[in-house]
C-alpha positions in Angstrom: 91.8 84.3 82.2 95.2 85.8 81.3 97.2 87.7 83.8 100.0 90.3 83.4 102.2 91.4 86.3 105.0 93.9 86.5 106.8 96.2 88.9 108.5 99.6 88.4 110.1 102.2 90.6 108.8 105.7 91.2 112.2 107.4 91.8 115.9 106.8 91.1 116.8 105.1 94.4 114.2 102.4 93.8 112.9 102.7 97.4 109.4 103.5 96.2 107.8 101.2 93.8 104.5 100.0 92.2 103.2 96.5 91.4 100.6 96.2 88.7 98.5 93.1 88.2 96.0 93.1 85.3 93.6 90.2 84.4 92.1 89.9 81.0 89.2 88.0 79.6 87.9 89.8 76.5 89.7 93.0 77.5 90.6 94.2 81.0 88.6 92.3 83.5 90.3 93.3 86.8 93.3 95.1 88.1 95.3 95.7 91.3 97.8 98.5 91.7 99.9 98.6 94.9 102.3 101.3 96.0 105.1 100.0 98.3 108.1 101.5 100.1 111.2 99.5 101.1 111.6 99.6 104.8 114.9 100.0 106.7 115.3 96.2 107.0 114.6 95.5 103.4 111.0 94.7 104.0 108.3 95.9 101.5 105.6 98.0 103.2 102.3 98.3 101.4 101.2 102.0 101.5 98.2 102.1 99.2 96.2 99.9 96.8 93.8 100.6 94.0 91.5 97.7 92.9 88.0 96.5 92.2 87.7 94.0 95.0 84.4 94.1 96.9 82.6 94.7 93.6 83.6 98.4 93.2 86.7 100.4 92.3 88.4 102.0 95.3 91.7 103.2 96.8 92.7 101.8 100.2 95.3 103.7 102.2 96.8 100.8 104.2 98.4 103.0 106.9 95.1 104.3 108.2 93.1 102.4 110.8 90.2 100.2 109.7 87.6 102.6 111.2 89.0 105.7 109.5 86.6 106.8 106.8 89.5 108.0 104.6 91.0 104.5 104.5 88.8 103.1 101.7 87.6 105.7 99.1 85.1 104.4 96.7 85.3 105.8 93.2 82.3 106.9 91.1 81.0 104.5 88.4 83.1 104.6 85.3 84.4 102.1 82.7 87.0 99.8 84.1 89.8 101.1 81.8 89.1 104.7 83.1 89.4 103.5 86.7 92.7 101.8 85.8 94.0 105.0 84.2 92.8 107.2 87.1 94.5 104.8 89.6 97.8 105.0 87.8 97.6 108.8 87.7 96.7 108.9 91.4 99.8 106.9 92.4 102.1 108.9 90.2 100.8 112.2 91.3 100.2 111.5 95.0 102.8 108.9 96.2 104.9 111.6 98.0 101.9 112.7 100.0 100.8 109.1 100.9 104.4 108.4 102.0 104.5 111.6 104.1 101.2 110.7 105.8 102.5 107.1 106.4 105.7 108.5 108.1 103.7 111.0 110.2 101.4 108.2 111.5 104.4 106.0 112.1 106.0 108.6 114.3 102.8 109.2 116.3 102.5 105.5 117.2 
């Protein structure tokens, strides 16, 4: 199995970034997309992930509690490449909202 990894930033300051890991056999076999923010002390905080672990494609909002039904959202059945494309679109379109929700929850704690 061949693996491809790369990171890229979502905005000029480089504080918000994405890590993509793709695994290939005869075409795309698996993927992980993770959205991170650099914390005040230089630590990387994982905000959300998109992957196919557990045998199904889903998004996991890491800042929500384990029991929160919104934490892990299962996606409808589609070809793997479509799930991958949808996940990239989701992170690019919604990262500001995910970050705002993370900050709101952090303040409440």
